[in-house]
C-alpha positions in Angstrom: -100.4 7.6 -9.9 -102.8 5.1 -11.4 -102.1 6.5 -14.9 -98.4 6.2 -14.5 -98.8 2.7 -13.1 -100.9 1.6 -16.1 -98.1 2.8 -18.5 -95.7 0.2 -17.0 -95.1 -3.2 -18.4 -96.4 -6.1 -16.3 -92.8 -6.9 -15.1 -92.2 -3.3 -14.1 -95.5 -3.2 -12.2 -94.5 -6.3 -10.3 -91.1 -4.9 -9.4 -92.6 -1.6 -8.3 -95.0 -3.5 -6.0 -92.2 -5.6 -4.6 -90.1 -2.6 -3.9 -92.9 -1.2 -1.7 -91.9 -3.5 1.2 -88.6 -1.6 1.6 -88.5 1.0 4.3 -85.9 3.8 4.3 -84.4 2.9 0.9 -82.6 -0.1 -0.6 -79.7 -1.2 -2.8 -79.7 -3.0 -6.1 -78.5 -6.1 -4.3 -81.5 -6.0 -2.0 -83.9 -5.4 -4.9 -82.4 -8.3 -6.8 -82.8 -10.6 -3.8 -86.5 -9.8 -3.7 -86.8 -10.9 -7.3 -84.6 -14.0 -7.1 -82.3 -12.4 -9.6 -78.9 -13.8 -8.9 -77.0 -11.6 -11.4 -79.1 -8.5 -10.8 -78.9 -7.6 -14.5 -82.7 -7.9 -15.2 -83.5 -6.0 -12.0 -81.1 -3.2 -12.9 -82.7 -2.8 -16.3 -86.2 -2.5 -15.0 -85.1 -0.4 -12.0 -83.4 2.0 -14.4 -86.7 2.4 -16.3 -88.6 3.1 -13.0 -86.0 5.8 -12.2 -86.4 7.3 -15.6 -90.1 7.4 -15.0 -89.6 9.2 -11.6 -91.3 6.4 -9.8 -88.0 5.4 -8.1 -85.5 7.9 -6.8 -81.7 7.5 -6.4 -79.2 8.9 -3.9 -75.6 8.2 -2.9 -74.9 7.3 0.7 -71.6 6.1 2.1 -70.3 5.9 -1.4 -73.0 3.5 -2.6 -76.1 4.1 -4.7 -79.4 3.6 -2.9 -82.9 3.7 -4.2 -86.1 4.8 -2.7 -89.7 6.0 -3.4 -91.8 8.9 -2.4 -94.2 7.8 0.4 -97.3 8.3 -1.8 -95.8 6.1 -4.5 -94.7 3.5 -2.0 -98.2 3.4 -0.4 -99.9 3.0 -3.8 -97.5 0.2 -4.8 -98.1 -1.5 -1.4 -101.9 -1.5 -2.0 -101.4 -3.1 -5.4 -99.0 -5.7 -3.9 -101.7 -6.6 -1.4 -104.0 -7.4 -4.3 -101.7 -10.0 -5.6 -100.5 -13.4 -4.3 -96.9 -12.1 -4.2 -97.1 -10.2 -0.8 -96.2 -13.1 1.6 -93.3 -14.3 -0.6 -92.0 -10.8 -1.1 -92.0 -10.0 2.6 -90.4 -13.3 3.4 -87.6 -12.7 1.0 -87.2 -9.2 2.4 -86.9 -10.6 5.9 -84.5 -13.3 4.8 -82.2 -10.8 3.0 -81.8 -8.6 6.1 -81.5 -11.6 8.4 -78.5 -12.7 6.4 -76.8 -16.0 7.1 -78.1 -17.4 10.4 -74.6 -18.8 11.0 -73.2 -15.3 11.1 -75.8 -14.3 13.7 -74.9 -17.3 15.9 -71.1 -17.1 15.9 -69.1 -15.4 18.6 -65.6 -16.1 17.3 -64.2 -14.1 15.8 -67.0 -11.7 16.6 -65.6 -8.3 15.4 -65.4 -8.8 11.7 -69.1 -9.5 11.2 -70.1 -7.1 14.0 -68.4 -4.1 12.3 -69.8 -5.0 8.9 -73.3 -5.3 10.4 -72.9 -2.1 12.4 -72.2 -0.2 9.2 -75.0 -1.9 7.2 -77.6 -1.5 10.0 -76.7 2.2 10.2 -78.4 2.8 6.8 -80.9 -0.1 6.9 -82.3 0.2 10.4 -85.9 0.9 9.1 -85.7 -2.2 6.9 -84.6 -4.3 9.9 -87.5 -2.9 11.9 -90.0 -3.7 9.1 -88.6 -7.2 8.7 -88.8 -7.8 12.5 -92.4 -6.6 12.6 -93.4 -9.0 9.8 -91.5 -11.9 11.4 -93.2 -11.3 14.7 -96.7 -11.0 13.2 -96.3 -14.2 11.2 -94.3 -16.0 14.0 -91.6 -16.7 11.5 -88.4 -18.6 12.7 -86.5 -15.6 11.2 -87.6 -13.4 14.1 -84.8 -14.7 16.4 -82.1 -14.2 13.8 -83.4 -10.7 13.0 -83.5 -9.8 16.7 -79.9 -10.8 17.2 -78.9 -8.8 14.1 -81.1 -5.8 15.0 -79.8 -5.3 18.5 -76.3 -4.7 17.3 -77.3 -1.5 15.5 -76.2 1.7 17.3 -79.6 3.3 16.3 -81.3 0.8 18.5 -81.6 1.8 22.2 -80.8 -1.0 24.6 -84.4 -1.1 26.1 -85.8 -1.5 22.6 -83.2 -4.1 21.6 -83.8 -6.1 24.7 -87.6 -6.0 24.1 -87.2 -7.3 20.6 -84.9 -10.1 21.7 -87.2 -11.2 24.5 -90.1 -11.1 22.2 -88.3 -13.3 19.7 -87.2 -15.7 22.4 -90.9 -16.2 23.2 -91.7 -17.1 19.5 -92.7 -20.8 19.6 -91.1 -21.4 16.1 -88.3 -23.9 16.3 -84.7 -22.6 16.2 -81.3 -24.2 16.7 -80.2 -24.2 20.4 -77.0 -22.3 19.4 -79.1 -19.5 18.0 -81.2 -19.4 21.2 -78.0 -19.4 23.3 -76.6 -16.5 21.2 -79.9 -14.5 21.7 -79.8 -15.1 25.4 -76.2 -13.8 25.5 -77.3 -10.7 23.6 -80.2 -10.2 26.0 -77.7 -10.4 28.9 -75.5 -7.8 27.4 -78.4 -5.4 26.8 -79.7 -5.9 30.3 -76.2 -5.1 31.7 -76.1 -1.9 29.6 -79.2 -0.8 31.4 -77.8 -1.7 34.8 -80.1 -4.7 35.4 -77.4 -7.0 36.6 -79.8 -9.6 38.0 -81.5 -10.1 34.6 -78.2 -10.0 32.8 -76.9 -12.8 35.0 -80.0 -14.9 34.4 -79.8 -14.5 30.6 -76.1 -15.3 30.5 -76.3 -18.3 32.9 -79.0 -19.8 30.6 -76.9 -19.1 27.5 -73.9 -20.7 29.2 -76.0 -23.8 30.0 -77.0 -24.2 26.4 -73.5 -23.8 25.1 -72.2 -26.4 27.6 -74.9 -28.8 26.5 -74.0 -28.4 22.9 -70.2 -28.7 23.7 -69.5 -25.4 22.0 -66.2 -24.8 23.8 -65.5 -21.4 22.1 -68.8 -19.8 22.8 -68.9 -21.3 26.3 -65.7 -19.4 27.2 -66.9 -16.1 25.7 -70.1 -16.2 27.6 -68.4 -17.4 30.8 -66.0 -14.5 30.6 -68.9 -12.0 30.3 -70.9 -13.7 33.0 -67.9 -13.5 35.4 -67.7 -9.8 34.7 -71.4 -9.3 35.5 -71.4 -11.3 38.8 -68.1 -9.7 39.8 -70.0 -6.3 40.0 -72.0 -7.9 42.8 -69.0 -9.4 44.5 -70.2 -12.9 43.6 -68.6 -15.8 41.7 -69.8 -18.1 38.9 -70.4 -21.7 39.9 -68.1 -24.1 38.0 -66.2 -21.2 36.4 -62.7 -21.7 34.9 -59.7 -19.4 35.0 -60.3 -16.0 33.4 -57.4 -16.6 31.1 -59.3 -19.4 29.3 -60.4 -17.1 26.5 -56.9 -15.6 26.2 -55.3 -19.1 25.9 -57.9 -20.0 23.2 -57.2 -16.8 21.3 -53.5 -17.4 21.4 -53.9 -21.0 20.1 -56.0 -19.5 17.2 -53.4 -16.8 16.7 -56.1 -14.2 16.5 -54.6 -10.7 17.4 -57.9 -9.0 17.9 -59.2 -11.6 20.3 -55.9 -11.8 22.2 -56.2 -8.0 22.6 -59.8 -8.3 23.8 -58.8 -10.9 26.4 -55.9 -8.8 27.7 -58.2 -5.8 27.9 -60.7 -7.7 30.0 -57.9 -8.8 32.3 -56.9 -5.1 32.6 -60.5 -4.1 33.5 -60.5 -6.7 36.3 -57.1 -5.4 37.5 -58.3 -1.8 37.6 -61.4 -2.9 39.5 -59.0 -4.5 42.0 -56.9 -1.3 42.3 -53.9 -2.7 40.4 -53.5 0.2 38.0 -49.8 -0.6 37.2 -50.7 -4.2 36.3 -53.6 -3.0 34.2 -51.4 -0.5 32.4 -48.9 -3.3 31.4 -51.8 -5.5 30.2 -53.2 -2.6 28.1 -49.8 -1.8 26.6 -49.6 -5.5 25.5 -53.2 -5.4 24.3 -52.3 -2.5 21.9 -48.9 -4.1 20.9 -50.4 -7.4 19.7 -52.6 -5.6 17.2 -51.5 -5.3 13.5 -50.8 -1.8 12.2 -53.8 -0.3 10.4 -53.1 0.4 6.7 -54.7 2.7 4.2 -57.1 0.0 3.1 -59.6 -0.7 5.9 -60.5 -4.3 5.7 -62.1 -6.4 8.4 -58.8 -7.1 10.2 -57.9 -3.4 10.3 -61.3 -2.4 11.5 -61.3 -5.1 14.2 -57.9 -3.8 15.3 -59.2 -0.2 15.4 -62.1 -1.3 17.6 -59.8 -3.2 20.1 -57.3 -0.4 20.1 -59.9 2.2 20.9 -61.0 0.2 24.0 -57.5 -0.2 25.3 -56.5 3.4 24.6 -59.4 4.7 26.6 -58.6 2.6 29.6 -55.0 3.7 29.4 -56.3 7.3 29.4 -58.3 6.6 32.5 -55.3 5.2 34.3 -53.2 8.2 33.4 -56.0 10.5 34.8 -55.9 8.4 38.0 -52.1 8.9 38.2 -52.3 12.6 37.4 -50.5 12.4 34.1 -52.9 14.6 32.2 -50.8 15.1 29.1 -50.5 11.4 28.7 -54.2 11.0 29.4 -55.2 13.4 26.7 -52.8 11.8 24.2 -54.3 8.3 24.9 -57.9 9.7 24.7 -57.1 11.3 21.3 -55.6 8.0 20.1 -58.7 6.1 21.2 -60.9 8.6 19.5 -58.9 8.3 16.3 -59.2 4.5 16.4 -62.9 4.5 17.0 -63.4 7.1 14.2 -62.1 4.4 11.7 -65.4 2.6 12.3 -67.6 5.6 11.3 -68.5 9.1 12.5 -71.5 7.8 14.4 -69.7 4.9 16.2 -70.8 5.0 19.9 -67.2 4.4 21.2 -66.5 8.1 20.3 -68.9 9.1 23.1 -66.8 7.1 25.5 -63.8 9.0 24.2 -65.6 12.3 25.0 -66.3 11.0 28.5 -62.6 10.4 29.2 -61.7 13.8 27.7 -64.1 15.4 30.2 -62.4 13.7 33.2 -58.9 14.6 32.0 -59.8 18.3 31.3 -61.6 18.7 34.6 -58.6 17.2 36.4 -56.3 19.6 34.7 -58.4 22.6 35.8 -60.7 23.2 32.8 -63.8 22.2 34.8 -66.2 24.3 32.6 -65.3 22.4 29.4 -65.3 19.1 31.4 -68.8 19.8 32.6 -69.9 20.7 29.1 -68.6 17.5 27.6 -69.8 15.3 30.5 -73.3 16.8 30.2 -73.2 15.9 26.5 -72.3 12.3 27.3 -74.8 12.0 30.1 -77.6 13.3 27.8 -76.6 10.7 25.2 -76.6 7.8 27.7 -79.9 8.9 29.4 -81.5 9.1 25.9 -80.4 5.5 25.1 -81.3 4.2 28.6 -77.6 3.1 29.2 -75.7 3.0 32.4 -72.0 3.7 32.8 -69.9 1.1 30.9 -67.6 -1.4 32.7 -67.7 -2.5 36.3 -65.4 0.3 37.5 -67.6 2.3 39.7 -65.0 3.1 42.3 -62.6 4.1 39.5 -65.2 6.5 38.1 -65.7 8.1 41.4 -62.1 9.0 41.3 -62.1 10.3 37.7 -65.6 11.7 37.4 -66.6 12.5 41.0 -66.0 16.2 40.7 -67.9 16.3 37.4 -70.9 14.5 38.9 -71.0 17.1 41.6 -70.5 20.1 39.4 -73.1 19.0 36.9 -75.9 19.9 39.3 -74.5 23.2 40.6 -75.8 26.6 39.5 -72.3 27.8 38.8 -72.1 25.4 35.9 -75.7 25.5 34.7 -74.8 27.3 31.4 -72.1 24.7 30.6 -74.4 21.8 31.4 -77.2 23.3 29.2 -74.8 23.8 26.3 -73.5 20.3 26.6 -77.0 18.8 26.5 -77.4 20.3 23.0 -74.2 19.0 21.6 -74.0 16.6 18.8 -71.2 13.9 18.8 -69.2 15.9 16.2 -69.6 19.1 18.2 -68.5 17.3 21.4 -65.4 15.7 19.9 -64.4 19.0 18.2 -64.7 20.8 21.6 -62.7 18.1 23.4 -59.9 18.2 20.8 -59.8 22.0 20.8 -59.6 22.1 24.6 -57.0 19.4 24.7 -54.9 21.2 22.1 -55.1 24.4 24.1 -53.9 22.6 27.3 -51.0 20.9 25.6 -49.9 24.0 23.6 -47.2 24.8 26.2 -47.3 28.1 28.2 -49.4 28.2 31.2 -50.7 31.6 30.1 -52.5 29.9 27.2 -54.4 27.6 29.6 -57.7 28.6 31.1 -57.5 29.3 34.8 -58.6 26.5 37.0 -62.1 27.1 38.3 -62.5 27.7 41.9 -64.8 25.2 43.4 -67.8 26.6 45.3 -67.7 26.1 49.1 -70.1 23.2 49.0 -68.3 21.4 46.3 -66.7 18.1 47.0 -62.9 18.1 46.8 -61.3 16.7 43.7 -60.1 13.1 44.2 
């Protein structure tokens, strides 16, 4: 390794050393940012020579060229970097690149465009984000809070880990704008809620709301207020000084933002479902889908945002159809939701929510074995991530998933439960679609016989 290193020019050695700060690979854009090379031309020339010398490797991921190094090469280069006066500046540039524009981390409205872009980026650069966060924490850099907000959005980050990172960053004494702190507190509240810790979630969101009100940020105030109302509603409480729940919808309509109008309508539908008004919720969800633009072949930010919102609305429509016993409609809505979420990527977590609804619909129709298998897969995923059931619809889930919850622990379904725990997301979705296709194929003879519940099994709601 030392022999190969000595054969490099001084500029190539410096680039190789700088590249050692990357973890999990990097793009040309990221490498150029480390070198302060705005055009990237000089970096590409030297990078190509390092590739030709087998010191840097290339691969294609998600249609883009990525670079990386063997761990032995990276460690050697890191040791050489530590001997120079370049290390602190290089790591600072690395952290700044993955933090991105702090204004993007702060803004709520419209949240989806940046959120989707960041989700896709963090999916491949999660190790770089971790490395940047570790450095920022060790050096008490002001970038730690920005990075923590960015980091917690990644699906690869489990909610307990994401919350720990945000809380750690909030404790960093480095000065940060109040709007960034408010955004981080809102993120902490969302992560606490995912873990079922409603008391902490309420505390984080209330503090975030206070900061937004002090800064007179009307838009962010309404977004956090809406989320806070949802959290405290789960405890049967109310928010002091709250405004009508339609405040965010009115703002979205004034801004003529279809995705956020859809989001506001969906939130109203969730509250209607929690109150038992399924008909009203259905109407709101139909409108939520109708306001969205049609997704074309080119998937830009607007189309991806529409896909995200449509997926949420379709799954809630499927749940209502299950409650009303319209299983054919439920399966169709669940499939539409799965298709919408799939536009955001094969690993997008919303696809697990689709599998969850398929499980309820299939069990209700009589295919309890497949339902248990799918429900076991979803349960395993949520337990692994430390997540609780989404939305404040506990009594609704008792009606749609009560039989599955009971069957999951019965010996009669042990084989199906075990098989489900081993399923990947792709396997679970393929199983759900195959079973749904079988049920909707027509003749009753083509359908699996309904399982006879054991004597001690709770009746299906």
